[in-house]
N, C-alpha and C positions, 0 to 999 in steps of 0.2 A: 656727724651723730656723738652727743652727749655722755662722759660719760658719773655718773650717779653709782655713788657707795649704800647701802640700807644696811644698818645698824637692827638690830635684833629680830635680823628678817626669820625665820623658824618663830619668832611665836605667830599669837593670834592673829594679828593686825599684819604682821610682814605678807602671810601666805598668801591675802589677801591681794595685797600691794601689789606684788610681786608681776605678778599677769600685766597688770595695769600698766606698768612700767613697761614691758617687754615689750607690748602689743602698741603702746607710742614710740615704740623706733630709738629709744635709749639703750647706753650699754651697760648692763645695768651688775657692779660687783655686788655681790650678799654677806656680810659677819655675819659667821655662825659658828658660837662655842661645841657644837655637837657635829662633830665631822662625823660620826659613823650613818646616825640619821640619814643626812645630807649625801653620801659616798654618791649611791648610785644616779643618785639624778641627771635628769636629762631634758633642762627646760628652759634654756636656751639665755638662764642668768649664771654667771662664773661666783662659786664659790670656796668662800678661801674662811678655813676655820685660825680666828682666834680669839683669846680673850683679849677684850679690850683692859681690864685690868693690867696688858701686861701694856705698859707702854710703848717699848723700842718695837716690839711684831704690828704695833697699830700703827706710829709709826713710819714704820717699814712697807706696809701696805699701802696707804695711802703715800707715802710716794711713789712709789710704784706703778699705781693706775692710774694718781695723780687726775683724780674726781673735778668738775665741775663743780657738781651740785651733790649734794651729801643730806639726807632726812636718818634724822637718828631718835628710832623707835625704841631701843632696847632702853630697861632697864629694874625695878626689882619688883615682879609681877604676883609673887605667891601668894593664891587667894586665901583671904580671909589673915595673913598676915603682913602683907606687902602697907596697911594705914600706919602702923610705927615703927617697922622695922626702922634699923638703926641702920641697916644697907642704904637705905634711902643717901644719909649720907655720905655715903661713897658713893653712889650716883652722880652727885653733884660734883666730884673733882676731877671721874671718868671723864664725864661730861665735857670740863672747861677744860682738858689735858685734851679729850679729842677733836676739840674746837682749835684748839694753838697747830696738831699738827695737818688740821684741815686747809687750815692759814698756811700753814708754809709748805704744802705742796701746794699752792697753786689754787685753791677753791676762793667761789665765789658767790654760791647761792646756797642755804641752807632752809631746810626745817622739820621742829622739833617737836616730835608728842609733847603734848601739856595736859590737862586735866583740867574738868569743870570743880575739883576738886581746890583750886585755888579761889576761889572765887568767896567773898561772904556770903554764906549759903544761910544768913540772917534776910538777906532781899532773896526775894522769889524768879524774878523778869531778871536773868542773870548776859549784859549787855557789853561789849570788850571796852575798854577806855573810859567807863559810865562805874558799873557796878565796882564799889573795889576791891581787892584783894584781902582774903583774911583768914586763909587756910586755919581748920579746924584739927588736921591731923597731922602728923609728921610728912608722912608723900604729902601732902597737901603745899606745906611753907619749904621741902625741899624742893620739892617744882617749881616753888615761885623767887624760890631765890636762882636753880638754873635760869633761867627766865629771863631774872634783872640781871645776873651776871651777862646771860648768853647777847639779852639787848644792849649792853652795855662792850662787851670783846667787840660785835661787829659794825656799828659805831667806828669805834676808834679806826678796825683794820677794815673799812670799807666794803663789808660783806652782806648780803643779803641774806635777812635771815627775817624765818615767817615761822611764826608759834603759836601749834595750833593745841586751843582745847579745846578734846576731844571729854563727850557728855557719856553716852550709856551705849556702852557698843554690843549689839547682841547678834551671836548668829554659829553657823556648826564650827565646831573645835575652840570653843570655850569652854572653861571650869565646869567641869559637870555642876558642881555646889553653887555657881549662882543663879543668881533670882530664874530668869527664863525656863534655861534647862531644866531646874528642879521640879518646876508646874509640868513640865513635860512627860520627864520623863515617871512621875508620880500619874498620871493621867493616863499612860500608856501601861505602865505598871496595876493599874486597872486601885491604883492606894487616893488618899485622901489627900488631896495637895495644903499642906504646911502654910502655915503663910502671915502674914503681917495683921495689924488690922484692914489692911490693902486700900486704908484712905490719900495714899500717899500719891501723889503726882512724879513722875517721872516725865526724863526726854529720852526715848529708844531710838537709835537710831541703829538701821542693819551695817554690820561689818563692813558687808561688800562697798557702799556711798560712803561709809571713814574713807575706805580706803579708792574708791574714785575723788576722792572731795580733797581728797592730796596729792592724786596728780592730778588730780586739773591746776589746783594751788600751786605745785613744784612747776607746771608747764608754762605759768604766764609770765610772764616779762613784767617787770617795775613793781610787784602785789608784795607788799610786806608787810608786818604786825602780827598784832594777835589775830586770830578768826575762832568763833566757834566751830565746832563742826558739830551739830545734833543738826534733830529735826523739826524745831522751834516747834512743836507740835505735846503736849500736858497728855498726856496716858497714867488713869487712876491705876492704881498697880490693881485690884481688886476686877476695873474692868480688864485685863490684860489676860489676869484668871479665866473670867469668860469667855474671851476671844480663842482661846485656850481649848475651854474644856466645849466652844462649839464644834468643833473637827470630829469630835470621839459621842459616837452612838450613844455611850453607857458609861456615867463615871459620877463617882459619888461627890458629896455635899465637900467643898471646900473648907475645911478649918483655918477660919478666919483667928487671929490672934492668940493661933498655936508658938508663934516666935514675937517672943518680946521686940519693943523700939527702942530707943533710949527719948528718954522725955522731951531730951530737944532735935529731935531729929525733926528735919524741916521737912511739912507736910507739901511746896510747891518749890519744884527747881524747873525751872526749862531756861534751851538756852536759844535769848536772839540771835537768830537770823540771817535777819538784813545785809547785814556786811560780806557773807557768803553769798545770798543769792546774788549779789551788787556784782558778782563778779561773773556771772551767770551757773551756776552752781543748781540743778535743782536735785531732789529728793527722791532717786527712783525707786526705793522698794516701800510699800508702806508696812505699817507692820502686819495686817490680815496675811498680806503674800508674803512676809516676814515666817511665822505664823505657821503654815503653812508647810512650806518649804523645809523649814524646821524638822517640823514631826517627821515628814521624810526623810529625810537625813536621819535620825534618831530611829525607828521603828529600821531600817534597812541594819544599819548596828546591831538589832537587838532580834532580827530574825536569828 
């Protein structure tokens, strides 16, 4: 049974990923900085309370567990602040130290969560190893710097690295301020949806499919490099609002244009998923199904 350590395990993606790793038969250790929240969990996961900024405790944990695999999801992600926060610089250093500890503990293979924000968004169809990286945000720049460091470090130390460029995940558990929950909560509350002009196309993928892709990739021997994790299907924002509205018998007309967008906001962003699909992965949750289940989740919470 291979041992895996997961950082950021208590986050949006981590909560969907852990059950899949357990189902695949891995011995999973999850690192969390929130001990009280997980103190009563009994999910087959070994929870360890560590602040990754504490290098000594991180080193002790990895040397105690001696995992063959590391999945590094942790980063600064506070909604509305992470794009330009100086905390991004700190996470470059944390990741570099984590890789050193993993290597010294005998690690073999790792997957790190990247972002589509690493790409040059002046391009529309974003493809690994073809579309240039030219991030417009500090978050994207720091992720890209981390990727470059990780690639060189892993090559020098004979480690297999998968860099997962995640596009626009959605699903229960994300911040209510993000696009889809803000739309759905307005509809549930019988308020008009306030939105941008809605002409932009984006690439949405249910977080459960993101977790499925990560589990799939880390389980394949000999697979390494950069992979887009996306649907590959562009969806216009105003079409997303329409899909959401169709699940409600009565709703006010959406207020398109209520939220301003920057003049350089890209009209089309979609991930090329040919490389991911070549490994046998397929999207399982279409947007209509994901929206329907999301509504049920939110309605139950508001009853």
